[in-house]
BAROVEX-495597 format. One line per field, with one value per residue (C-alpha): residue in one letter; chain; x, y, z. Coordinates in nm, 3 decimals. Layout:
residuo: c(a,...)
cadena: c(A,...)
xx: c(X,...)
yy: c(Y,...)
zz: c(Z,...)
//
This chain:
residuo: c(x,x,x,x,x,x,x,x,x,x,x,x,x,x,x,x,x,x,x,x,x,x,x,x,x,x,x,x,x,x,x,x,x,x,x,x,x,x,x,x,x,x,x,x,x,x,x,x,x,x,x,x,x,x,x,x,x,x,x,x,x,x,x,x,x,x,x,x,x,x,x,x,x,x,x,x,x,x,x,x,x,x,x,x,x,x,x,x,x,x,x,x,x,x,x,x,x,x,x,x,x,x,x,x,x,x,x,x,x,x,x,x,x,x,x,x,x,x,x,x,x,x,x,x,x,x,x,x,x,x,x,x,x,x,x,x,x,x,x,x,x,x,x,x,x,x,x,x,x,x,x,x,x,x,x,x,x,x,x,x,x,x,x,x,x,x,x,x,x,x,x,x,x,x,x)
cadena: c(A,A,A,A,A,A,A,A,A,A,A,A,A,A,A,A,A,A,A,A,A,A,A,A,A,A,A,A,A,A,A,A,A,A,A,A,A,A,A,A,A,A,A,A,A,A,A,A,A,A,A,A,A,A,A,A,A,A,A,A,A,A,A,A,A,A,A,A,A,A,A,A,A,A,A,A,A,A,A,A,A,A,A,A,A,A,A,A,A,A,A,A,A,A,A,A,A,A,A,A,A,A,A,A,A,A,A,A,A,A,A,A,A,A,A,A,A,A,A,A,A,A,A,A,A,A,A,A,A,A,A,A,A,A,A,A,A,A,A,A,A,A,A,A,A,A,A,A,A,A,A,A,A,A,A,A,A,A,A,A,A,A,A,A,A,A,A,A,A,A,A,A,A,A,A)
xx: c(1.783,1.488,1.380,0.993,0.765,0.454,0.133,-0.225,-0.196,-0.028,-0.226,-0.524,-0.417,-0.280,-0.584,-0.843,-0.647,-0.700,-1.057,-1.085,-0.957,-0.566,-0.317,-0.119,0.229,0.026,-0.111,0.190,0.342,0.035,0.062,0.458,0.615,0.722,0.519,0.752,0.732,0.393,0.431,0.648,0.403,0.130,0.337,0.396,0.043,-0.250,-0.493,-0.331,-0.343,-0.707,-0.788,-0.554,-0.780,-1.071,-0.978,-0.878,-1.240,-1.381,-1.186,-1.263,-1.641,-1.567,-1.436,-1.707,-1.954,-1.829,-1.770,-2.133,-2.201,-1.999,-2.143,-2.473,-2.436,-2.160,-1.995,-2.206,-1.842,-1.803,-2.141,-2.121,-1.775,-2.009,-2.276,-2.037,-1.877,-2.213,-2.405,-2.141,-2.432,-2.632,-2.400,-2.103,-2.183,-2.008,-1.621,-1.522,-1.441,-1.426,-1.250,-1.292,-1.178,-0.875,-0.686,-0.596,-0.253,-0.167,-0.065,-0.008,0.343,0.261,-0.004,0.220,0.481,0.239,0.145,0.447,0.571,0.239,0.342,0.692,0.545,0.348,0.588,0.507,0.795,1.168,1.420,1.797,2.050,1.923,1.611,1.619,1.534,1.347,1.348,1.071,1.115,1.060,0.836,1.097,1.244,0.920,0.770,1.037,1.320,1.410,1.364,1.583,1.697,1.507,1.602,1.459,1.645,1.686,1.528,1.192,1.105,0.741,0.678,0.334,0.300,0.250,0.439,0.746,0.684,0.635,0.974,1.131,1.044,1.210,0.893,0.778,0.586,0.257,0.248)
yy: c(15.228,14.972,14.858,14.954,14.659,14.671,14.530,14.520,14.670,14.956,14.989,15.008,15.259,15.492,15.477,15.501,15.839,15.958,15.901,16.110,16.388,16.387,16.476,16.232,16.316,16.267,15.936,15.818,15.863,15.702,15.438,15.405,15.503,15.811,15.995,15.909,15.530,15.530,15.735,15.495,15.187,15.363,15.405,15.055,14.906,15.058,14.891,15.102,15.400,15.385,15.332,15.617,15.809,15.701,15.774,16.119,16.158,16.015,16.246,16.534,16.455,16.441,16.741,16.885,16.740,16.871,17.192,17.205,17.118,17.368,17.611,17.582,17.611,17.871,18.060,18.233,18.316,17.968,17.892,18.169,17.963,17.656,17.789,17.971,17.667,17.439,17.651,17.899,18.019,18.149,18.280,18.363,18.587,18.877,18.705,18.575,18.835,18.718,18.881,18.855,19.038,19.224,19.515,19.734,19.942,20.130,20.511,20.447,20.536,20.878,20.924,20.827,21.061,21.371,21.278,21.329,21.588,21.729,21.659,21.809,22.159,22.172,22.107,21.770,21.582,21.621,21.547,21.503,21.315,21.221,21.052,20.678,20.522,20.237,19.932,19.923,19.754,19.916,19.807,19.691,19.430,19.224,18.989,18.724,18.974,19.103,19.458,19.716,20.045,20.338,20.700,20.994,21.312,21.271,21.009,21.073,21.062,21.141,21.372,21.350,21.699,21.783,21.478,21.631,21.964,21.901,21.683,21.946,22.185,21.943,21.812,21.482,21.333,21.160,20.757)
zz: c(14.604,14.622,14.308,14.205,14.202,14.020,14.212,14.190,14.549,14.432,14.122,14.316,14.576,14.327,14.103,14.432,14.544,14.180,14.198,14.516,14.339,14.468,14.243,14.024,14.273,14.591,14.445,14.381,14.711,14.881,14.650,14.754,14.474,14.274,13.967,13.749,13.818,13.738,13.420,13.313,13.407,13.206,12.914,12.889,12.984,12.805,13.008,13.340,13.105,13.010,13.375,13.523,13.275,13.412,13.738,13.681,13.517,13.867,14.073,13.859,13.854,14.280,14.314,14.102,14.363,14.671,14.510,14.346,14.773,14.894,14.669,14.743,15.111,15.143,14.814,14.573,14.389,14.392,14.259,14.000,13.823,13.803,13.659,13.389,13.342,13.306,13.099,12.949,12.665,12.950,13.246,13.082,12.783,12.838,12.912,12.546,12.275,11.960,11.676,11.300,10.995,10.917,11.042,10.874,10.957,10.609,10.727,11.095,11.072,10.917,11.142,11.456,11.279,11.300,11.667,11.757,11.603,11.732,12.086,12.019,11.927,12.201,12.435,12.586,12.387,12.498,12.213,12.195,12.343,12.664,12.522,12.463,12.146,12.093,11.848,11.598,11.320,10.971,10.674,10.488,10.733,10.702,10.935,11.019,11.047,11.396,11.514,11.428,11.602,11.407,11.497,11.290,11.345,11.689,11.964,12.137,12.445,12.603,12.902,13.098,13.125,13.471,13.594,13.425,13.543,13.907,13.896,13.732,14.023,14.260,14.391,14.363,14.108,14.143,14.087)
//
């Protein structure tokens, strides 16, 4: 196995490759080494580390320039993406969702049990030994405990009305 020698030529080639948008791995191969060797060099040499960061920034600018040129000439989708990145307040209004406040889940368990009872009475639920149990944490468990199996009277599975009916008649259920 040959020893990796740090030379000015390797350093320059590696940084030049990063400046034109090459990946770190491709830059390391072009400079005659492996990425882990350059990472070790970076860790030990603060000047090389700063030059590496600057080269990545320059490479990103280069890629952005190429993308902008392509967007102007060929691609509306790429142009839209670039506009959203540069001016999100104007071109990316609808894609962010911000939530504030609290969610009140008080009474949710009882509402769920009532809904299950209504579905069961309407014939849209199956109960019995063939239905699978599900893991549901109980309020007594607290947030740090792991979920426990909870079964009330019988396990319950939801049947999707017509899909189940057609399957019971031997027909194929739609997907």
